[in-house]
TORDREN-88745 format. One line per 5 residues: for each residue y, x, z of N, C-alpha, C. Coordinates in Angstrom, 3 decimals, always signed. Layout:
<pts>
Y:X:Z:Y:X:Z:Y:X:Z  ...
</pts>
This chain:
<pts>
-1.203:+0.840:+0.000:+0.000:+0.000:+0.000:+1.254:+0.876:+0.000  +1.231:+1.951:+0.818:+2.375:+2.854:+0.920:+2.664:+3.503:-0.425  +1.603:+3.924:-1.113:+1.786:+4.562:-2.413:+2.359:+3.581:-3.437  +1.939:+2.303:-3.306:+2.422:+1.278:-4.227:+3.934:+1.090:-4.080  +4.400:+0.975:-2.800:+5.831:+0.783:-2.556:+6.636:+2.032:-2.926
+6.018:+3.211:-2.694:+6.681:+4.462:-3.042:+6.907:+4.544:-4.554  +5.891:+4.115:-5.294:+5.976:+4.140:-6.745:+7.088:+3.215:-7.232  +7.140:+2.000:-6.636:+8.190:+1.043:-7.007:+9.572:+1.607:-6.687  +9.687:+2.236:-5.508:+10.940:+2.826:-5.060:+11.423:+3.907:-6.033  +10.487:+4.769:-6.445:+10.835:+5.853:-7.350:+11.278:+5.328:-8.718
+10.618:+4.259:-9.173:+10.995:+3.656:-10.455:+12.407:+3.094:-10.383  +12.697:+2.387:-9.267:+14.028:+1.800:-9.091:+15.090:+2.885:-9.014  +14.833:+3.927:-8.202:+15.786:+5.029:-8.062:+16.021:+5.704:-9.404  +14.937:+5.909:-10.140:+15.061:+6.546:-11.448:+15.915:+5.738:-12.394  +15.708:+4.424:-12.362:+16.491:+3.550:-13.239:+17.972:+3.601:-12.879
+18.241:+3.593:-11.551:+19.631:+3.662:-11.092:+20.282:+4.967:-11.513  +19.533:+6.059:-11.359:+20.072:+7.365:-11.732:+20.362:+7.454:-13.222  +19.442:+6.907:-14.020:+19.646:+6.916:-15.471:+20.885:+6.108:-15.835  +21.040:+4.952:-15.173:+22.218:+4.124:-15.443:+23.479:+4.831:-15.012  +23.404:+5.527:-13.851:+24.563:+6.255:-13.340:+24.957:+7.362:-14.306
+23.944:+8.064:-14.835:+24.226:+9.140:-15.773:+24.877:+8.585:-17.033  +24.385:+7.395:-17.436:+24.948:+6.762:-18.625:+26.409:+6.400:-18.399  +26.710:+5.818:-17.245:+28.085:+5.450:-16.909:+28.955:+6.691:-16.797  +28.423:+7.720:-16.146:+29.171:+8.959:-15.995:+29.483:+9.550:-17.364  +28.462:+9.546:-18.225:+28.663:+10.068:-19.562:+29.720:+9.301:-20.321
+29.757:+7.995:-20.134:+30.748:+7.155:-20.807:+32.166:+7.542:-20.390  +32.374:+7.674:-19.077:+33.718:+7.991:-18.608:+34.120:+9.407:-18.998  +33.139:+10.333:-19.021:+33.467:+11.687:-19.456:+33.878:+11.706:-20.917  +33.176:+10.906:-21.729:+33.465:+10.875:-23.153:+34.763:+10.142:-23.457  +35.220:+9.297:-22.537:+36.409:+8.479:-22.775:+37.515:+8.750:-21.761
+37.494:+9.945:-21.186:+38.521:+10.292:-20.205:+39.909:+10.168:-20.827  +40.821:+9.488:-20.159:+42.138:+9.219:-20.711:+43.066:+10.416:-20.547  +43.951:+10.560:-21.506:+44.977:+11.583:-21.410:+46.013:+11.127:-20.394  +46.375:+11.993:-19.481:+47.350:+11.635:-18.450:+48.577:+12.524:-18.556  +49.543:+12.305:-17.722:+50.720:+13.153:-17.683:+51.664:+12.847:-18.823
+51.780:+13.781:-19.766:+52.750:+13.670:-20.843:+52.241:+12.842:-22.022  +51.043:+12.339:-21.961:+50.468:+11.602:-23.085:+51.272:+10.345:-23.394  +51.525:+10.091:-24.696:+52.252:+8.901:-25.119:+51.316:+7.922:-25.814  +50.719:+8.338:-26.928:+49.782:+7.464:-27.631:+49.025:+8.239:-28.692  +47.968:+7.620:-29.227:+47.218:+8.203:-30.333:+47.836:+7.729:-31.646
+47.982:+8.664:-32.578:+48.572:+8.375:-33.874:+47.469:+8.190:-34.912  +47.598:+7.136:-35.742:+46.537:+6.810:-36.690:+47.098:+6.575:-38.091  +47.489:+7.664:-38.775:+47.981:+7.522:-40.145:+46.861:+7.144:-41.109  +47.263:+6.667:-42.295:+46.311:+6.323:-43.349:+46.657:+7.105:-44.609  +45.714:+7.104:-45.555:+45.930:+7.707:-46.860:+45.911:+6.578:-47.886
+46.876:+6.559:-48.778:+46.963:+5.471:-49.748:+45.939:+5.582:-50.866  +45.264:+6.739:-50.982:+44.266:+6.893:-52.041:+43.074:+5.994:-51.733  +42.611:+5.193:-52.697:+41.543:+4.225:-52.425:+40.168:+4.840:-52.203  +39.973:+6.093:-52.648:+38.642:+6.715:-52.544:+38.657:+7.954:-51.663  +39.542:+8.887:-51.983:+39.557:+10.176:-51.294:+40.519:+10.136:-50.100
+40.051:+9.617:-48.996:+40.872:+9.448:-47.798:+41.010:+10.774:-47.068  +42.245:+11.239:-46.937:+42.501:+12.495:-46.226:+43.347:+12.267:-44.972  +43.292:+11.058:-44.458:+44.077:+10.762:-43.261:+43.535:+11.490:-42.034  +42.322:+12.080:-42.144:+41.779:+12.859:-41.024:+42.452:+14.222:-40.918  +43.218:+14.619:-41.938:+43.919:+15.901:-41.886:+44.952:+15.898:-40.765
+45.302:+17.090:-40.332:+46.263:+17.192:-39.229:+47.620:+16.654:-39.641  +48.348:+16.129:-38.677:+49.753:+15.786:-38.888:+50.552:+17.080:-38.847  +51.357:+17.305:-39.869:+52.168:+18.522:-39.938:+53.588:+18.293:-39.432  +54.114:+17.095:-39.649:+55.479:+16.815:-39.236:+55.605:+15.402:-38.704  +56.548:+15.204:-37.791:+56.775:+13.879:-37.206:+58.256:+13.716:-36.907
+58.759:+12.504:-37.131:+60.147:+12.188:-36.808:+60.219:+10.731:-36.377  +60.879:+10.462:-35.272:+60.978:+9.085:-34.775:+62.002:+8.306:-35.594  +61.724:+7.029:-35.786:+62.662:+6.147:-36.478:+62.478:+4.737:-35.949  +63.579:+4.144:-35.478:+63.558:+2.807:-34.897:+62.452:+2.731:-33.847  +61.474:+1.849:-33.995:+60.457:+1.701:-32.954:+59.191:+2.498:-33.235
+59.199:+3.344:-34.257:+57.972:+4.062:-34.613:+58.229:+5.482:-35.060  +57.355:+5.981:-35.944:+57.383:+7.393:-36.321:+57.006:+7.566:-37.790  +57.762:+8.400:-38.490:+57.333:+8.878:-39.798:+56.500:+10.143:-39.585  +55.439:+10.313:-40.374:+54.604:+11.505:-40.268:+54.294:+12.051:-41.655  +54.025:+13.361:-41.725:+53.589:+14.010:-42.956:+52.290:+14.750:-42.711
+51.433:+14.756:-43.729:+50.177:+15.491:-43.725:+49.996:+16.148:-45.086  +49.081:+17.113:-45.186:+48.850:+17.788:-46.457:+47.383:+18.199:-46.574  +46.979:+18.528:-47.783:+45.679:+19.145:-48.042:+45.894:+20.330:-48.963  +45.719:+21.519:-48.419:+45.844:+22.766:-49.195:+47.132:+22.801:-50.021  +48.174:+22.215:-49.488:+49.491:+22.200:-50.132:+49.453:+21.635:-51.552
+48.571:+20.688:-51.805:+48.485:+20.094:-53.144:+49.086:+18.699:-53.209  +49.192:+18.022:-52.108:+49.891:+16.755:-52.056:+50.312:+16.459:-50.630  +51.166:+15.477:-50.480:+51.721:+15.125:-49.177:+51.371:+13.676:-48.859  +50.825:+13.440:-47.686:+50.543:+12.087:-47.211:+51.667:+11.688:-46.264  +52.334:+10.596:-46.594:+53.531:+10.163:-45.874:+53.253:+8.797:-45.241
+53.486:+8.679:-43.938:+53.201:+7.441:-43.216:+54.379:+7.002:-42.373  +54.416:+5.685:-42.129:+55.235:+5.167:-41.039:+54.286:+4.503:-40.057  +54.335:+4.949:-38.806:+53.479:+4.423:-37.755:+54.311:+3.582:-36.803  +53.789:+2.428:-36.429:+54.485:+1.569:-35.486:+54.416:+2.097:-34.069  +54.980:+1.353:-33.136:+54.994:+1.765:-31.733:+53.590:+1.884:-31.157
+52.612:+1.225:-31.788:+51.219:+1.318:-31.349:+50.485:+2.485:-31.990  +51.173:+3.256:-32.825:+50.568:+4.421:-33.467:+49.829:+4.112:-34.754  +49.757:+2.845:-35.146:+49.002:+2.461:-36.340:+49.914:+2.433:-37.572  +49.319:+2.779:-38.712:+50.088:+2.877:-39.943:+50.545:+1.514:-40.449  +51.832:+1.438:-40.775:+52.388:+0.248:-41.415:+52.725:+0.509:-42.882
+52.775:+1.799:-43.241:+53.047:+2.193:-44.622:+52.442:+3.563:-44.865  +51.829:+3.762:-46.031:+51.257:+5.060:-46.392:+51.460:+5.301:-47.878  +51.841:+6.525:-48.229:+52.009:+6.908:-49.624:+51.511:+8.337:-49.799  +50.980:+8.626:-50.977:+50.542:+9.980:-51.305:+51.451:+10.523:-52.407  +52.123:+11.642:-52.110:+53.022:+12.266:-53.069:+52.314:+13.467:-53.687
+52.215:+13.485:-55.004:+51.584:+14.605:-55.687:+52.616:+15.711:-55.856  +52.660:+16.574:-54.890:+53.639:+17.663:-54.882:+53.071:+18.789:-54.030  +53.368:+20.034:-54.406:+52.835:+21.183:-53.684:+53.571:+21.433:-52.384  +53.355:+20.563:-51.418:+54.055:+20.663:-50.136:+53.075:+20.893:-49.000  +53.393:+21.856:-48.150:+52.597:+22.030:-46.932:+52.983:+20.988:-45.890
+54.159:+20.394:-46.066:+54.632:+19.278:-45.224:+54.799:+19.661:-43.762  +54.975:+20.962:-43.488:+55.094:+21.357:-42.087:+56.465:+20.993:-41.543  +56.417:+20.251:-40.479:+57.570:+19.667:-39.815:+58.413:+18.882:-40.806  +59.183:+17.959:-40.277:+59.905:+17.030:-41.132:+61.029:+16.393:-40.335  +62.160:+16.215:-40.993:+63.291:+15.524:-40.378:+63.965:+14.700:-41.473
+64.908:+13.866:-41.076:+65.532:+13.001:-42.072:+67.005:+12.791:-41.752  +67.705:+12.336:-42.777:+69.110:+11.980:-42.666:+69.236:+10.523:-43.099  +69.884:+9.699:-42.282:+70.051:+8.296:-42.630:+71.350:+8.135:-43.408  +71.221:+7.759:-44.690:+72.367:+7.637:-45.583:+73.040:+6.291:-45.406  +72.238:+5.253:-45.216:+72.742:+3.904:-44.981:+71.733:+3.172:-44.108
+71.987:+1.911:-43.854:+71.085:+1.130:-43.010:+69.664:+1.115:-43.555  +69.543:+1.127:-44.897:+68.229:+0.980:-45.515:+67.844:+2.169:-46.389  +68.508:+3.301:-46.208:+68.251:+4.457:-47.069:+68.185:+5.747:-46.249  +67.134:+6.545:-46.480:+66.923:+7.794:-45.771:+66.643:+8.916:-46.762  +66.949:+10.158:-46.356:+66.542:+11.340:-47.109:+65.756:+12.239:-46.168
+64.552:+12.638:-46.586:+63.674:+13.447:-45.750:+63.683:+14.906:-46.204  +63.469:+15.796:-45.231:+63.444:+17.235:-45.468:+62.125:+17.787:-44.927  +61.410:+18.546:-45.758:+60.184:+19.199:-45.294:+59.941:+20.435:-46.152  +58.822:+21.108:-45.944:+58.541:+22.348:-46.668:+57.905:+22.069:-48.021  +58.005:+23.049:-48.926:+57.407:+22.922:-50.252:+56.948:+24.303:-50.707
+55.968:+24.343:-51.614:+55.555:+25.611:-52.212:+54.347:+26.233:-51.545  +54.027:+27.437:-51.994:+52.869:+28.172:-51.473:+53.209:+28.716:-50.090  +52.714:+28.044:-49.079:+53.156:+28.283:-47.709:+52.890:+29.704:-47.227  +51.756:+30.293:-47.606:+51.370:+31.604:-47.078:+51.630:+32.748:-48.045  +52.422:+32.509:-49.067:+52.741:+33.545:-50.045:+54.197:+33.960:-49.869
+54.451:+35.261:-49.930:+55.814:+35.763:-49.740:+56.788:+35.148:-50.732  +57.943:+34.738:-50.226:+59.071:+34.280:-51.046:+58.710:+33.143:-51.996  +57.738:+32.316:-51.633:+57.290:+31.261:-52.550:+57.520:+29.862:-52.008  +57.980:+29.734:-50.784:+58.159:+28.402:-50.213:+59.644:+28.086:-50.056  +59.939:+26.804:-49.956:+61.317:+26.380:-49.810:+61.391:+25.028:-49.137
+62.394:+24.262:-49.483:+62.629:+22.957:-48.866:+62.493:+21.868:-49.930  +61.834:+20.792:-49.574:+61.764:+19.636:-50.439:+62.503:+18.480:-49.773  +63.312:+17.770:-50.540:+63.955:+16.552:-50.058:+63.462:+15.383:-50.910  +63.313:+14.233:-50.288:+62.953:+13.037:-51.046:+63.566:+11.805:-50.388  +63.955:+10.865:-51.230:+64.603:+9.664:-50.740:+63.603:+8.576:-50.401
+63.980:+7.729:-49.463:+63.152:+6.595:-49.053:+64.041:+5.357:-48.942  +63.624:+4.295:-49.596:+64.330:+3.021:-49.526:+63.552:+2.067:-48.634  +64.216:+1.498:-47.634:+63.580:+0.596:-46.684:+63.916:-0.853:-47.008  +63.018:-1.735:-46.630:+63.303:-3.162:-46.749:+64.397:-3.527:-45.751  +65.328:-4.374:-46.115:+66.387:-4.777:-45.167:+65.801:-5.568:-44.003
+66.477:-5.516:-42.875:+66.013:-6.257:-41.712:+66.252:-7.753:-41.901  +65.301:-8.533:-41.451:+65.418:-9.986:-41.450:+65.252:-10.456:-40.019  +66.297:-11.045:-39.466:+66.295:-11.448:-38.051:+65.973:-10.260:-37.141  +66.525:-9.095:-37.513:+66.355:-7.899:-36.700:+65.036:-7.180:-36.882  +64.193:-7.657:-37.793:+62.870:-7.060:-38.008:+62.790:-6.507:-39.426
+62.251:-5.296:-39.569:+62.114:-4.653:-40.867:+60.636:-4.580:-41.255  +60.295:-4.994:-42.455:+58.921:-4.911:-42.953:+58.715:-3.525:-43.555  +58.144:-2.615:-42.759:+57.985:-1.235:-43.202:+56.938:-1.091:-44.306  +56.102:-2.105:-44.493:+55.096:-2.036:-45.559:+55.748:-2.062:-46.938  +57.015:-2.470:-47.013:+57.729:-2.543:-48.279:+58.557:-1.289:-48.552
+58.314:-0.233:-47.806:+59.020:+1.033:-48.005:+58.737:+1.590:-49.406  +59.763:+2.145:-50.021:+59.628:+2.742:-51.353:+60.054:+4.209:-51.278  +59.182:+5.104:-51.742:+59.487:+6.534:-51.768:+60.033:+6.892:-53.145  +61.208:+7.516:-53.168:+61.842:+7.883:-54.429:+61.451:+9.269:-54.907  +62.214:+9.773:-55.852:+61.937:+11.090:-56.423:+62.258:+12.199:-55.421
+61.582:+13.325:-55.602:+61.831:+14.460:-54.716:+62.595:+15.553:-55.459  +63.273:+16.388:-54.686:+63.996:+17.541:-55.212:+63.508:+18.784:-54.500  +63.249:+19.840:-55.243:+62.733:+21.077:-54.665:+63.832:+22.131:-54.632  +63.987:+22.766:-53.487:+64.968:+23.833:-53.301:+64.203:+25.125:-53.024  +63.990:+25.924:-54.068:+63.285:+27.200:-53.912:+64.293:+28.240:-53.427
+64.263:+28.510:-52.140:+65.259:+29.417:-51.556:+64.658:+30.763:-51.174  +63.405:+31.007:-51.582:+62.825:+32.335:-51.447:+62.436:+32.746:-50.050  +61.769:+31.849:-49.312:+61.332:+32.181:-47.974:+59.818:+32.037:-47.848  +59.264:+32.691:-46.868:+57.846:+32.565:-46.582:+57.642:+31.605:-45.408  +56.614:+30.766:-45.503:+56.281:+29.829:-44.415:+57.472:+28.952:-44.035
+58.213:+28.499:-45.000:+59.425:+27.737:-44.718:+59.101:+26.465:-43.928  +59.715:+26.343:-42.759:+59.542:+25.166:-41.900:+60.922:+24.716:-41.459  +61.491:+23.678:-42.099:+62.894:+23.328:-41.850:+63.083:+22.171:-40.871  +64.289:+22.110:-40.307:+64.709:+20.956:-39.515:+66.207:+20.773:-39.655  +66.648:+19.530:-39.575:+68.070:+19.220:-39.592:+68.620:+19.206:-38.174
+69.865:+19.613:-38.022:+70.525:+19.483:-36.727:+70.799:+18.005:-36.462  +71.112:+17.689:-35.225:+71.309:+16.290:-34.847:+72.467:+15.650:-35.609  +73.520:+16.429:-35.893:+74.654:+15.878:-36.633:+74.435:+15.919:-38.143  +73.281:+16.424:-38.580:+72.873:+16.468:-39.998:+73.747:+17.397:-40.839  +74.494:+18.296:-40.199:+75.366:+19.205:-40.938:+74.729:+20.574:-41.169
+73.729:+20.923:-40.365:+73.110:+22.244:-40.443:+71.601:+22.128:-40.616  +71.013:+23.196:-41.132:+69.558:+23.316:-41.239:+69.135:+24.595:-40.545  +68.102:+24.496:-39.736:+67.441:+25.674:-39.183:+66.031:+25.698:-39.759  +65.554:+26.889:-40.099:+64.204:+26.980:-40.642:+63.547:+28.275:-40.208  +62.228:+28.222:-40.199:+61.445:+29.408:-39.899:+61.070:+30.088:-41.210
+61.172:+31.400:-41.241:+60.681:+32.189:-42.355:+60.019:+33.432:-41.786  +58.694:+33.526:-41.925:+57.980:+34.633:-41.312:+58.141:+34.593:-39.810  +58.638:+35.665:-39.227:+58.865:+35.726:-37.780:+60.333:+35.547:-37.428  +61.097:+34.969:-38.345:+62.533:+34.797:-38.131:+62.920:+33.324:-38.152  +64.032:+33.022:-37.521:+64.681:+31.724:-37.618:+65.991:+31.923:-38.364
+66.194:+31.133:-39.403:+67.395:+31.204:-40.227:+68.124:+29.868:-40.102  +69.436:+29.903:-40.001:+70.177:+28.652:-39.881:+71.549:+28.794:-40.525  +72.110:+27.640:-40.887:+73.416:+27.654:-41.515:+73.812:+26.263:-41.973  +74.928:+26.188:-42.663:+75.403:+24.928:-43.214:+74.343:+24.349:-44.157  +74.155:+23.043:-44.105:+73.101:+22.397:-44.898:+73.239:+22.709:-46.385
+74.433:+22.598:-46.927:+74.634:+22.849:-48.352:+74.345:+24.300:-48.699  +74.783:+25.229:-47.845:+74.535:+26.650:-48.106:+73.039:+26.952:-48.123  +72.316:+26.360:-47.190:+70.867:+26.592:-47.134:+70.198:+26.044:-48.391  +70.520:+24.810:-48.761:+69.882:+24.191:-49.925:+70.248:+24.907:-51.217  +71.466:+25.475:-51.262:+71.902:+26.208:-52.451:+71.378:+27.646:-52.469
+70.772:+28.081:-51.341:+70.270:+29.450:-51.271:+71.350:+30.498:-51.168  +72.489:+30.143:-50.580:+73.609:+31.069:-50.429:+73.340:+31.994:-49.241  +72.570:+33.037:-49.490:+72.060:+33.912:-48.429:+73.174:+34.572:-47.626  +74.292:+34.890:-48.257:+75.372:+35.596:-47.567:+75.976:+34.769:-46.438  +75.747:+33.472:-46.451:+76.350:+32.598:-45.447:+75.348:+32.184:-44.372
+74.129:+32.736:-44.407:+73.109:+32.403:-43.402:+73.310:+33.230:-42.141  +72.805:+32.714:-41.025:+72.651:+33.487:-39.795:+71.167:+33.497:-39.449  +70.738:+34.461:-38.650:+69.304:+34.534:-38.339:+69.066:+35.294:-37.042  +67.872:+35.112:-36.498:+67.401:+35.927:-35.370:+65.885:+35.975:-35.405  +65.338:+36.962:-34.719:+63.890:+37.137:-34.674:+63.291:+36.306:-33.537
+62.141:+35.727:-33.799:+61.421:+35.026:-32.741:+60.952:+36.022:-31.685  +60.919:+35.580:-30.430:+60.438:+36.433:-29.343:+58.969:+36.773:-29.560  +58.619:+38.019:-29.369:+57.231:+38.445:-29.510:+56.342:+37.726:-28.506  +56.927:+37.328:-27.370:+56.164:+36.607:-26.347:+55.722:+35.232:-26.857  +56.457:+34.678:-27.817:+56.066:+33.373:-28.348:+54.992:+33.497:-29.416
+54.882:+34.658:-30.008:+53.975:+34.835:-31.143:+52.602:+35.365:-30.751  +52.448:+35.721:-29.470:+51.152:+36.224:-29.002:+50.736:+35.517:-27.723  +49.416:+35.276:-27.596:+48.873:+34.636:-26.417:+48.525:+35.628:-25.330  +47.970:+35.134:-24.256:+47.656:+35.961:-23.089:+46.642:+37.050:-23.395  +45.768:+36.795:-24.375:+44.744:+37.771:-24.748:+45.150:+38.581:-25.979
+46.418:+38.495:-26.349:+46.906:+39.213:-27.519:+46.652:+38.501:-28.834  +46.134:+37.264:-28.771:+45.838:+36.522:-29.987:+47.128:+36.052:-30.662  +47.076:+35.923:-31.974:+48.227:+35.454:-32.736:+48.401:+33.951:-32.541  +49.624:+33.544:-32.252:+49.953:+32.126:-32.112:+50.732:+31.693:-33.351  +50.193:+30.733:-34.085:+50.824:+30.273:-35.319:+52.093:+29.474:-35.026
+53.054:+29.587:-35.928:+54.264:+28.774:-35.809:+53.922:+27.358:-36.248  +54.266:+26.373:-35.414:+53.806:+25.014:-35.662:+54.914:+23.971:-35.759  +56.114:+24.273:-35.295:+57.141:+23.240:-35.341:+58.505:+23.754:-34.915  +59.537:+23.034:-35.362:+60.908:+23.414:-35.039:+61.768:+22.157:-35.000  +62.707:+22.121:-34.063:+63.706:+21.059:-34.030:+64.976:+21.630:-33.422
+66.094:+20.958:-33.628:+67.398:+21.510:-33.257:+68.266:+20.426:-32.641  +68.924:+20.761:-31.525:+69.818:+19.818:-30.855:+70.798:+20.586:-29.976  +72.069:+20.184:-30.036:+73.112:+20.780:-29.185:+73.147:+22.300:-29.291  +73.078:+22.831:-30.509:+73.102:+24.276:-30.757:+71.949:+25.010:-30.066  +70.876:+24.286:-29.825:+69.655:+24.887:-29.307:+68.535:+24.647:-30.308
+67.705:+25.661:-30.522:+66.600:+25.559:-31.465:+65.287:+25.650:-30.694  +64.468:+24.617:-30.829:+63.187:+24.518:-30.134:+62.075:+24.928:-31.095  +61.227:+25.855:-30.685:+60.160:+26.363:-31.542:+58.807:+26.212:-30.855  +57.824:+25.793:-31.624:+56.475:+25.519:-31.118:+55.483:+26.484:-31.767  +54.647:+27.133:-30.948:+53.606:+28.018:-31.476:+52.280:+27.746:-30.773
+51.189:+28.082:-31.453:+49.855:+27.928:-30.878:+48.820:+27.825:-31.980  +47.652:+28.420:-31.769:+46.604:+28.283:-32.772:+45.702:+27.104:-32.423  +44.557:+27.010:-33.092:+43.683:+25.842:-32.878:+42.553:+26.095:-31.902  +42.601:+27.202:-31.193:+41.561:+27.518:-30.218:+41.775:+26.723:-28.931  +40.689:+26.190:-28.385:+40.788:+25.399:-27.153:+41.315:+26.235:-25.999
+40.935:+27.494:-25.928:+41.303:+28.317:-24.782:+42.588:+29.096:-24.932  +43.280:+28.965:-26.044:+44.477:+29.763:-26.298:+45.743:+29.031:-25.867  +46.784:+29.814:-25.576:+48.046:+29.245:-25.116:+48.779:+28.499:-26.238  +49.528:+27.476:-25.855:+50.417:+26.749:-26.756:+51.812:+26.820:-26.111  +52.829:+27.234:-26.874:+54.116:+27.537:-26.268:+55.281:+26.840:-26.970
+56.274:+26.452:-26.171:+57.556:+25.967:-26.679:+58.648:+26.862:-26.088  +59.410:+27.522:-26.958:+60.540:+28.339:-26.534:+61.825:+27.668:-27.020  +62.868:+27.774:-26.202:+64.182:+27.242:-26.567:+65.136:+28.426:-26.745  +65.807:+28.494:-27.901:+66.713:+29.597:-28.228:+68.133:+29.066:-28.404  +69.120:+29.910:-28.111:+70.479:+29.599:-28.535:+70.700:+30.217:-29.911
+71.881:+30.035:-30.481:+72.113:+30.492:-31.848:+72.244:+32.004:-31.952  +72.273:+32.687:-30.825:+72.264:+34.155:-30.831:+70.846:+34.711:-30.734  +69.866:+33.804:-30.651:+68.476:+34.252:-30.562:+68.015:+34.543:-29.151  +68.842:+34.233:-28.167:+68.457:+34.465:-26.777:+67.546:+33.333:-26.306  +66.498:+33.669:-25.604:+65.558:+32.674:-25.104:+66.141:+32.026:-23.852
+66.369:+30.722:-23.934:+66.927:+29.983:-22.808:+65.849:+29.430:-21.891  +64.691:+29.153:-22.475:+63.618:+28.558:-21.683:+62.282:+28.818:-22.352  +61.256:+29.060:-21.523:+59.891:+29.232:-22.008:+59.008:+28.173:-21.358  +58.233:+27.495:-22.174:+57.310:+26.483:-21.661:+55.928:+26.707:-22.258  +54.919:+26.415:-21.476:+53.544:+26.545:-21.949:+52.837:+25.199:-21.828
+52.181:+24.792:-22.915:+51.367:+23.578:-22.905:+49.965:+23.989:-22.491  +49.601:+23.695:-21.285:+48.295:+24.129:-20.786:+47.220:+23.101:-21.111  +46.062:+23.610:-21.465:+44.943:+22.739:-21.818:+44.622:+21.759:-20.699  +44.606:+22.246:-19.452:+44.252:+21.381:-18.332:+45.286:+20.280:-18.126  +46.549:+20.557:-18.499:+47.603:+19.575:-18.309:+47.418:+18.353:-19.204
+46.673:+18.503:-20.278:+46.463:+17.381:-21.174:+45.556:+16.336:-20.544  +44.734:+16.747:-19.581:+43.875:+15.809:-18.876:+42.851:+15.166:-19.785  +42.416:+15.884:-20.818:+41.497:+15.295:-21.783:+40.420:+16.299:-22.157  +39.183:+15.822:-22.249:+38.115:+16.687:-22.726:+38.324:+16.934:-24.211  +38.125:+18.152:-24.635:+38.286:+18.493:-26.037:+37.006:+19.118:-26.559
+36.922:+19.196:-27.869:+35.719:+19.741:-28.481:+35.943:+21.137:-28.994  +36.104:+21.275:-30.309:+36.195:+22.592:-30.918:+37.605:+22.959:-31.350  +38.575:+22.095:-31.081:+39.917:+22.340:-31.594:+40.983:+21.728:-30.694  +42.090:+22.464:-30.529:+43.254:+21.969:-29.798:+44.473:+22.648:-30.420  +45.146:+21.942:-31.337:+46.208:+22.569:-32.124:+47.493:+21.744:-32.080
+48.601:+22.357:-31.638:+49.888:+21.646:-31.643:+50.468:+21.632:-33.053  +51.146:+20.549:-33.414:+51.718:+20.432:-34.760:+52.978:+19.567:-34.720  +54.123:+20.143:-35.061:+55.331:+19.358:-35.265:+56.003:+18.887:-33.991  +57.333:+18.745:-34.055:+58.104:+18.260:-32.915:+59.197:+17.315:-33.402  +59.682:+16.478:-32.496:+60.816:+15.610:-32.780:+61.563:+15.318:-31.481
+62.860:+15.133:-31.596:+63.668:+14.736:-30.450:+63.883:+13.233:-30.498  +63.763:+12.581:-29.359:+64.124:+11.174:-29.211:+65.134:+11.125:-28.084  +66.417:+11.004:-28.448:+67.466:+11.144:-27.441:+67.482:+12.569:-26.921  +67.371:+12.725:-25.620:+67.328:+14.060:-25.019:+65.901:+14.513:-24.732  +64.920:+13.763:-25.174:+63.520:+14.068:-24.879:+62.830:+14.709:-26.081
+61.982:+15.673:-25.800:+61.257:+16.415:-26.829:+59.807:+15.949:-26.874  +59.319:+15.675:-28.090:+57.944:+15.221:-28.287:+57.237:+16.150:-29.272  +55.921:+16.287:-29.108:+55.113:+17.096:-30.021:+53.766:+16.415:-30.217  +53.072:+16.786:-31.286:+51.750:+16.223:-31.528:+50.682:+17.278:-31.265  +49.494:+16.798:-30.909:+48.361:+17.687:-30.644:+47.151:+17.178:-31.410
+46.553:+18.082:-32.193:+45.353:+17.745:-32.951:+44.117:+18.130:-32.142  +43.229:+17.173:-31.957:+42.012:+17.397:-31.180:+40.819:+17.022:-32.043  +39.810:+17.887:-32.071:+38.648:+17.647:-32.912:+37.381:+17.961:-32.140  +36.437:+17.034:-32.177:+35.147:+17.252:-31.537:+34.207:+18.011:-32.456  +32.932:+17.972:-32.152:+31.950:+18.699:-32.946:+31.656:+18.001:-34.269
+31.959:+16.712:-34.343:+31.778:+15.970:-35.590:+33.026:+15.142:-35.853  +33.235:+14.768:-37.117:+34.377:+13.925:-37.448:+35.644:+14.713:-37.688  +36.703:+13.996:-38.059:+37.971:+14.634:-38.363:+38.864:+14.779:-37.151  +40.121:+15.118:-37.425:+41.094:+15.327:-36.348:+41.560:+14.004:-35.763  +41.638:+13.959:-34.433:+42.336:+12.879:-33.755:+43.701:+13.421:-33.359
+44.709:+12.556:-33.424:+46.083:+13.004:-33.328:+46.789:+12.300:-32.171  +47.371:+13.090:-31.282:+47.965:+12.523:-30.082:+49.424:+12.968:-29.945  +50.261:+12.076:-29.479:+51.674:+12.365:-29.248:+51.893:+12.602:-27.761  +52.638:+13.676:-27.449:+52.949:+14.034:-26.073:+54.455:+14.210:-25.895  +54.913:+13.984:-24.698:+56.302:+14.239:-24.328:+56.355:+15.511:-23.503
+57.228:+16.426:-23.895:+57.359:+17.695:-23.180:+58.302:+17.535:-22.001  +58.015:+18.234:-20.927:+58.898:+18.239:-19.762:+59.904:+19.380:-19.920  +61.084:+19.044:-20.437:+62.088:+20.080:-20.674:+63.278:+19.932:-19.720
</pts>
């Protein structure tokens, strides 16, 4: 009789343990991002067959209640999205243009008209990249609501200004452009930059501390934004264990602030990839995106707010 009850007891305990492990596994697999986490971004690709929306987001800019984003594949075309406040795509277009689409900003020309700025050309080839601008026409608001699905992307213009790894951003007043070229930051009047008037540019070198991690690893340049004569730069590779950094510079190239995005601070289990990409200012707050990839599937894309 004792052995019979013992056997039943062991079966019950085993079942409970298996269920507990299953529940534990579920919560581990679905652990929520805490702290600076804002939301998951879910862009789409307008191509009916060859969907490349799993590619990393290269640039992001806030607009009204949502976000414009850019993505690329081997610098052969640009995927352009508008994501609502829930992170889901309300508009997607594929532009056949040789753009790496790294970082992106815009200028609002009128209530329903925007001009976007991003990178163009062979991103990793010397003196082969520049700035691309393209116009966007928005549907007018009806009762205060805009149907972003009716967005129309116009023609693009390419400004070959002879830089490597060109990553541009507009200043908040839309009068200046700052861009990364190699290990330098170049800035100046918007017209001078677009015209390639080199004699009127100013520049400074990025801090070596921003370009290398704790183990001496190279940290890729991932994003740039500009506000109040301060230039914010984002670096970090796609390694889970490597540092991700945001440095703030003044126009003389002096480092005003150093920040590190720590893996543990994200509060999220990651797989084989953790890569920062692109930044945008919303008021006085700085936001960046993080690409996370498990052992299978494409990139998942998350928006975070930086504590600056």
